[in-house]
C-alpha positions as CSV (number, residue, x, y, z in Angstrom):
1,M,24.0,17.9,4.6
2,N,27.6,17.4,5.7
3,A,30.4,14.6,4.8
4,A,29.9,13.0,8.4
5,T,26.5,12.6,8.1
6,L,26.3,11.1,4.5
7,E,29.0,8.6,5.4
8,F,27.1,7.4,8.7
9,I,23.8,7.0,6.3
10,H,25.8,5.3,3.8
11,A,27.5,2.6,6.7
12,H,24.3,2.3,8.3
13,A,21.6,1.8,5.7
14,N,20.2,-1.4,6.5
15,D,20.3,-1.0,10.2
16,D,17.6,-0.7,12.7
17,V,16.9,3.1,13.3
18,R,15.3,2.7,16.7
19,Q,18.6,0.9,17.8
20,L,20.7,3.7,15.8
21,A,18.8,6.4,17.8
22,L,20.2,5.2,20.9
23,R,23.8,4.9,20.0
24,R,26.6,7.6,20.3
25,V,27.4,9.1,16.9
26,P,30.8,10.3,15.4
27,D,31.3,14.1,15.8
28,G,29.5,16.0,13.3
29,V,27.0,13.7,12.4
30,N,23.3,15.1,12.8
31,L,21.7,12.2,14.0
32,R,18.0,13.5,12.8
33,E,18.8,14.3,9.8
34,A,20.5,10.5,9.2
35,L,17.9,8.6,10.7
36,T,15.1,10.4,8.5
37,Q,17.4,9.2,5.5
38,I,18.0,5.5,6.5
39,E,14.1,5.0,7.6
40,G,12.9,6.9,4.4
41,R,15.4,4.8,2.0
42,Q,13.7,1.7,4.0
43,L,10.2,2.5,4.0
44,A,10.6,3.4,0.3
45,A,12.6,0.3,-1.3
46,C,8.9,-1.3,-2.2
47,K,6.5,1.8,-2.5
48,L,9.3,4.1,-4.5
49,P,11.8,1.5,-5.7
50,A,12.9,4.0,-8.3
51,C,13.7,6.9,-5.5
52,A,15.3,4.4,-3.1
53,A,17.5,3.2,-5.9
54,T,18.8,7.0,-6.9
55,G,21.8,8.0,-4.9
56,G,21.4,11.3,-3.3
57,F,17.4,11.2,-3.1
58,L,16.7,12.9,-0.1
59,F,13.5,11.7,2.0
60,P,11.3,13.5,3.7
61,P,10.0,12.6,7.2
62,R,7.9,9.5,7.7
63,L,4.1,11.1,7.8
64,S,5.0,12.6,4.4
65,L,6.3,9.5,3.0
66,E,3.5,7.7,4.2
67,Q,1.0,10.0,2.5
68,C,2.6,10.1,-0.9
69,S,1.3,8.2,-4.0
70,S,3.7,4.9,-5.1
71,E,5.2,5.0,-8.0
72,A,2.6,2.2,-9.2
73,T,-0.2,4.6,-8.9
74,A,1.9,7.6,-10.2
75,S,2.7,5.3,-13.2
76,Y,-0.8,5.0,-14.0
77,K,-1.6,8.5,-13.6
78,R,1.2,9.2,-16.0
79,R,-0.7,7.1,-18.8
80,V,-4.0,9.0,-18.2
81,A,-2.0,12.2,-18.4
82,E,-0.1,11.2,-21.7
83,R,-3.7,10.4,-23.1
84,L,-5.2,13.6,-22.1
85,L,-2.1,15.4,-23.6
86,A,-2.6,13.5,-27.0
87,S,-6.1,14.8,-27.2
88,S,-5.3,18.2,-25.9
89,L,-2.4,18.4,-28.7
90,Q,-5.1,17.3,-31.3
91,E,-7.4,19.6,-30.8
92,E,-4.6,22.7,-30.6
93,G,-3.3,21.0,-33.7
94,G,-6.7,21.5,-35.5
95,G,-6.8,17.4,-35.7
96,G,-3.2,17.0,-37.4
97,A,-0.3,15.6,-36.3
98,A,1.0,18.3,-33.6
99,T,3.4,17.0,-31.0
100,S,4.6,18.5,-27.7
101,A,7.7,19.8,-29.5
102,D,5.5,21.9,-31.8
103,L,3.3,23.3,-29.2
104,T,3.8,25.0,-25.9
105,T,2.3,22.3,-23.3
106,S,2.4,23.2,-19.6
107,F,1.6,20.9,-16.7
108,A,1.5,22.2,-12.6
109,D,1.1,19.9,-9.7
110,L,-0.6,22.3,-7.2
111,T,0.1,20.3,-4.1
112,G,3.3,18.9,-4.8
113,G,4.1,17.2,-1.4
114,L,6.9,14.6,-1.9
115,G,6.5,15.1,-5.5
116,I,6.2,11.3,-6.9
117,D,2.8,12.0,-8.8
118,F,4.8,15.3,-10.2
119,M,8.0,13.3,-11.3
120,A,5.8,11.0,-13.4
121,I,3.8,13.1,-15.3
122,A,6.1,16.6,-15.5
123,P,8.5,14.7,-18.2
124,L,5.6,15.0,-20.6
125,F,5.3,18.3,-20.5
126,K,7.4,21.4,-21.7
127,S,6.9,23.1,-19.0
128,A,6.0,21.9,-15.4
129,T,5.7,23.7,-12.0
130,Y,5.4,22.3,-8.6
131,V,3.6,24.4,-6.0
132,E,3.8,23.3,-2.0
133,R,3.0,25.2,1.0
134,N,5.6,23.4,3.1
135,L,9.2,25.0,2.7
136,E,11.0,21.6,4.0
137,L,9.3,19.7,1.1
138,C,9.8,22.7,-1.5
139,E,13.7,22.4,-0.7
140,L,13.8,18.6,-0.6
141,A,11.8,19.0,-4.5
142,R,14.4,21.6,-5.5
143,H,17.4,18.7,-4.6
144,N,15.1,15.5,-5.9
145,L,13.4,16.5,-9.2
146,P,16.8,17.0,-11.3
147,L,17.9,13.7,-9.9
148,M,14.2,12.1,-11.2
149,G,14.4,13.7,-14.9
150,C,12.7,16.7,-14.3
151,P,15.4,19.5,-14.4
152,H,12.9,21.7,-16.1
153,A,11.0,22.1,-13.0
154,E,10.0,25.2,-11.0
155,V,9.3,25.3,-7.7
156,V,7.1,27.3,-6.0
157,C,6.4,27.7,-2.1
158,Q,2.8,29.0,-1.8
159,E,-0.3,28.5,0.1
160,L,-3.1,27.1,-2.2
161,E,-6.5,28.0,-0.3
162,A,-9.6,28.9,-1.9
163,E,-9.4,32.4,-0.8
164,S,-6.1,32.8,-2.1
165,A,-6.1,32.6,-6.0
166,S,-3.0,34.2,-6.9
167,F,-1.2,31.5,-8.4
168,F,-4.3,31.3,-11.2
169,T,-2.6,33.8,-13.3
170,R,-1.9,31.8,-16.3
171,C,-3.4,28.8,-18.3
172,Y,-2.0,25.1,-18.0
173,T,-2.7,22.1,-20.4
174,L,-2.7,20.3,-17.4
175,L,-3.2,20.5,-13.5
176,Y,-3.3,18.2,-10.8
177,I,-4.3,18.6,-7.3
178,D,-4.2,15.9,-4.2
179,P,-6.0,17.7,-1.5
180,A,-5.1,16.8,2.2
181,R,-7.6,14.5,3.9
182,R,-7.0,15.6,7.4
183,D,-8.4,18.7,9.4
184,A,-6.7,21.2,11.4
185,A,-6.6,18.6,14.2
186,G,-4.9,15.7,12.3
187,R,-8.4,13.6,12.1
188,K,-9.1,12.1,8.6
189,V,-12.4,13.6,6.9
190,A,-15.0,12.0,5.0
191,R,-16.4,14.3,2.7
192,I,-14.3,16.2,-0.4
193,E,-15.9,19.3,1.0
194,D,-13.7,18.8,4.0
195,C,-10.4,18.4,2.2
196,T,-7.7,21.3,2.1
197,P,-8.0,22.9,-0.4
198,D,-11.7,22.7,-0.9
199,V,-11.8,21.7,-4.7
200,C,-15.6,22.5,-4.9
201,V,-14.8,26.2,-4.0
202,L,-11.8,26.2,-6.6
203,Q,-13.2,24.3,-9.3
204,K,-14.1,27.2,-11.3
205,Q,-11.0,28.6,-11.3
206,L,-9.4,25.3,-12.0
207,R,-11.5,24.7,-15.0
208,T,-11.2,28.2,-16.1
209,H,-7.2,27.8,-16.0
210,A,-6.6,24.4,-17.4
211,G,-7.4,22.2,-20.3
212,H,-8.1,19.0,-17.8
213,V,-7.4,18.8,-14.4
214,L,-6.9,15.6,-12.6
215,I,-7.9,15.1,-8.9
216,K,-6.7,12.7,-6.6
217,L,-9.2,11.8,-3.9
218,S,-8.8,9.3,-0.9
219,P,-10.3,5.9,-1.4
220,M,-12.4,6.2,1.8
221,L,-14.3,9.2,0.0
222,D,-17.9,8.6,-1.4
223,L,-17.0,8.2,-5.4
224,T,-21.1,9.1,-6.3
225,S,-21.0,12.4,-3.8
226,A,-17.8,13.7,-5.1
227,L,-19.1,13.3,-8.9
228,R,-22.4,15.2,-7.8
229,A,-20.3,18.2,-6.1
230,L,-18.0,18.6,-9.3
231,D,-18.5,20.0,-12.7
232,G,-17.2,19.0,-15.7
233,I,-16.2,15.7,-14.5
234,V,-15.3,12.9,-18.0
235,E,-13.9,10.0,-16.1
236,A,-13.4,8.4,-12.9
237,H,-10.8,6.1,-11.7
238,V,-10.6,3.8,-8.9
239,I,-7.2,2.5,-8.6
240,S,-6.2,-0.7,-6.4
241,V,-3.0,-2.3,-5.9
242,G,-2.8,-5.8,-4.9
243,G,-6.4,-6.1,-3.5
244,E,-6.3,-2.8,-1.7
245,C,-8.3,0.1,-2.9
246,K,-5.7,3.1,-3.0
247,E,-7.0,6.1,-4.5
248,L,-9.9,7.7,-6.6
249,L,-9.0,9.8,-9.7
250,L,-11.2,12.1,-11.3
251,V,-10.6,13.8,-14.8
252,M,-12.1,17.3,-15.0
253,K,-12.5,19.0,-18.4
254,G,-11.6,22.3,-18.6
255,G,-13.7,25.4,-19.8
256,V,-17.6,25.8,-19.7
257,C,-18.1,21.7,-21.0
258,P,-21.7,21.7,-22.3
259,D,-21.0,18.3,-23.6
260,S,-19.8,16.8,-20.7
261,P,-21.5,13.8,-19.4
262,R,-24.5,13.5,-17.1
263,M,-23.2,11.8,-13.7
264,E,-24.8,8.7,-14.5
265,E,-22.8,8.5,-17.9
266,I,-19.3,9.2,-16.5
267,P,-17.1,6.3,-17.3
268,I,-15.7,4.8,-14.5
269,Y,-12.7,2.8,-14.6
270,C,-11.6,0.1,-11.8
271,V,-8.3,-1.4,-12.5
272,D,-5.7,-3.6,-9.7
273,L,-2.4,-2.4,-10.7
274,K,-0.8,-6.0,-9.5
275,A,-3.5,-8.2,-10.4
276,H,-6.0,-7.1,-13.1
277,P,-4.3,-4.1,-14.9
278,T,-6.8,-4.2,-17.5
279,A,-9.5,-1.8,-16.3
280,F,-13.3,-2.6,-15.9
281,C,-15.3,0.2,-17.5
282,F,-18.6,0.8,-16.4
283,T,-21.2,3.7,-15.7
284,I,-24.0,4.2,-12.9
285,A,-26.5,4.2,-15.8
286,E,-25.4,0.7,-16.5
287,E,-25.6,-0.5,-13.2
288,K,-29.2,1.1,-12.3
289,A,-30.1,-0.6,-15.7
290,A,-29.0,-4.4,-15.0
291,A,-31.1,-7.2,-14.2
292,S,-30.6,-8.8,-10.9
293,T,-29.9,-12.3,-11.1
294,S,-29.7,-15.1,-8.6
295,L,-28.4,-18.7,-8.6
296,H,-30.0,-20.9,-10.7
297,E,-31.8,-24.3,-9.5
298,G,-28.9,-26.4,-10.3
299,W,-26.3,-24.7,-7.8
300,K,-25.0,-27.4,-5.2
301,G,-22.2,-25.4,-3.9
302,V,-19.5,-28.0,-4.0
303,G,-17.3,-28.1,-7.3
304,F,-18.9,-24.7,-8.4
305,F,-16.3,-21.4,-8.8
306,L,-16.4,-18.2,-6.8
307,H,-15.5,-15.1,-7.9
308,E,-14.6,-12.5,-5.9
309,P,-14.3,-8.9,-7.7
310,N,-11.4,-6.6,-6.7
311,A,-11.8,-3.9,-4.3
312,G,-11.9,-1.2,-6.9
313,I,-15.3,-3.0,-8.3
314,L,-16.6,-3.6,-4.5
315,K,-15.7,0.5,-4.0
316,A,-17.6,1.8,-7.1
317,G,-20.5,-0.3,-6.9
318,A,-20.6,-2.7,-10.2
319,F,-22.6,-5.2,-8.7
320,K,-25.1,-6.5,-11.4
321,T,-23.2,-5.3,-14.0
322,L,-20.9,-8.0,-13.4
323,C,-23.6,-10.4,-14.3
324,Q,-24.2,-8.7,-17.6
325,R,-20.6,-8.9,-18.8
326,F,-19.4,-12.1,-17.6
327,P,-21.4,-15.6,-17.5
328,V,-21.4,-15.3,-13.2
329,Q,-24.4,-15.6,-10.6
330,Q,-24.5,-13.7,-7.9
331,L,-25.1,-15.6,-4.4
332,A,-27.1,-12.9,-3.0
333,P,-27.5,-9.4,-3.7
334,N,-25.2,-8.4,-0.6
335,S,-22.6,-10.9,-0.7
336,H,-20.8,-9.6,-3.5
337,L,-19.7,-13.2,-4.4
338,Y,-20.6,-14.6,-8.0
339,A,-20.5,-18.3,-8.8
340,A,-19.9,-20.2,-11.9
341,E,-20.0,-23.5,-13.2
342,T,-16.4,-22.8,-15.0
343,I,-13.6,-20.8,-14.4
344,V,-14.2,-17.3,-16.0
345,P,-10.7,-16.5,-17.2
346,D,-10.9,-12.4,-17.6
347,F,-13.2,-12.1,-14.5
348,P,-11.6,-9.1,-12.7
349,G,-10.7,-10.3,-9.1
350,R,-10.1,-13.6,-7.3
351,C,-11.5,-16.9,-8.1
352,W,-11.9,-19.9,-5.6
353,R,-13.1,-23.4,-6.1
354,I,-15.9,-24.9,-3.4
355,V,-14.5,-28.1,-2.2
356,D,-16.7,-28.6,0.8
357,Q,-19.5,-26.3,2.7
358,A,-21.7,-26.6,5.8
359,T,-25.0,-24.7,7.2
360,F,-24.1,-23.4,10.6
361,N,-26.0,-26.3,11.9
362,K,-23.4,-27.8,14.7
363,K,-23.5,-31.1,13.1
364,E,-22.4,-29.9,9.7
365,L,-19.9,-27.4,11.2
366,K,-18.4,-30.6,13.4
367,R,-17.7,-32.6,10.1
368,L,-16.7,-29.5,8.2
369,L,-13.8,-28.5,10.4
370,Q,-13.0,-32.0,11.8
371,G,-9.2,-31.8,12.9
372,L,-8.7,-27.9,12.4
373,E,-7.2,-25.9,14.8
374,A,-6.4,-23.1,12.4
375,A,-7.4,-21.5,9.5
376,E,-7.9,-18.3,7.1
377,L,-11.7,-17.1,7.3
378,T,-13.3,-14.2,5.4
379,V,-16.7,-13.0,5.7
380,R,-18.9,-11.7,2.7
381,G,-22.4,-10.5,3.1
382,F,-22.5,-12.1,6.8
383,P,-23.8,-10.6,10.2
384,A,-20.7,-11.4,12.3
385,S,-17.0,-10.1,11.8
386,V,-13.9,-12.5,11.2
387,A,-13.0,-11.9,14.9
388,T,-16.2,-13.0,16.3
389,L,-16.9,-15.8,13.8
390,R,-13.1,-17.2,14.8
391,K,-14.2,-17.0,18.4
392,Q,-17.3,-19.1,17.5
393,L,-15.8,-21.5,15.5
394,R,-12.7,-21.8,18.1
395,L,-10.3,-21.4,15.0
396,R,-6.7,-19.7,15.4
397,D,-5.6,-17.3,12.5
398,G,-3.5,-19.2,10.0
399,G,-3.2,-22.6,8.3
400,D,-3.5,-23.7,4.7
401,A,-7.2,-24.4,4.9
402,H,-9.6,-21.2,3.8
403,F,-13.3,-20.7,4.6
404,I,-15.7,-18.1,3.4
405,A,-18.8,-17.3,5.4
406,T,-21.5,-16.0,3.5
407,T,-25.4,-15.8,3.2
408,L,-27.6,-17.0,0.3
409,A,-30.3,-14.7,-1.2
410,D,-33.0,-17.1,1.1
411,N,-31.1,-15.9,4.1
412,T,-29.1,-19.7,4.4
413,K,-25.6,-18.9,6.3
414,L,-23.2,-21.0,4.7
415,L,-19.3,-21.8,5.6
416,L,-17.8,-22.3,2.7
417,K,-14.4,-24.3,2.3
418,V,-12.3,-23.2,-1.0
419,L,-9.2,-23.5,-2.4
420,P,-7.7,-20.6,-4.7
421,V,-7.6,-21.3,-8.5
């Protein structure tokens, strides 16, 4: 990138790229390159603050930036990798106090992309290899990785497909793979077998050449189906940030793994890195064995506290298990809302206090909504969408009031007025 383009980027770092695209630029400025870097740094300010704050860091086009991991989720994966590395070193050291300085440790990211996960994990290992099929991303990686604490990184531009296993010529302490979740036409896929590369086909090679494998998957994929399709999975992580489920992370043990847990016994960790960084861990077997709960006869609604699990727990399906771990009761099997007489401090989710309520009787609704023209609406286990309910209640979006529409076990429809705790 020439000096004129760099000067233009610095001078217009905070400008609207749409307006800049219409302007005449000084001679020597590559406008396309400049707009990519200005937009990239602006988009990265929240998602990738360390990258955005690093002078000289170069960003890819918008799509690659939108698809990459955030620094928050990458940091979580680093902690998982650090624990796996410590376990591997202990095994190699015969149970002694071996460290990475004593033993040769190696890591490879087989689907490097922008390299955010690689930048987080690679510094833990003595050798680190970044593999990516896109030449432009490889060139960016060669420039960016030394800036982000990975001067020892080897960059390999190579296609990694199920039928091409030429990369697997050595063994690694840890492999990482993040298969693309779009088909050749750019449409999102819903099965792990449809991702590229197909981890189901590659899994034997992955396990043969690694002590552990970290597999990142889309939060849209079905977790149970993924666990069923892959062998040697010893952990599953459902990672959320600020109430939104961002990704699934599976830990695969290398080798034959005769002692790997059955699917029902695999520990599933649900974590919200912003709201509840302490993981909630359960197993499918525990959920199946948990007894169903229902509201006790003394439940009156008003004055009780409503607890809503975080997105990861809802994704993983730990519904009955919550009632075994915490003093809460489900409003109904399909509502995924939990009531308690007091606030449950460590409950992994949001808490509301019920201040008023009504059935969908016209007279009751009129009393509850009197004087309101706008409100926040949420539906949980309710047979109508927010948009449909908003139209029915004649409420605009916004305002200070918040209502949750739900259905009790006896099929009673309720509109609960709540205040956040």
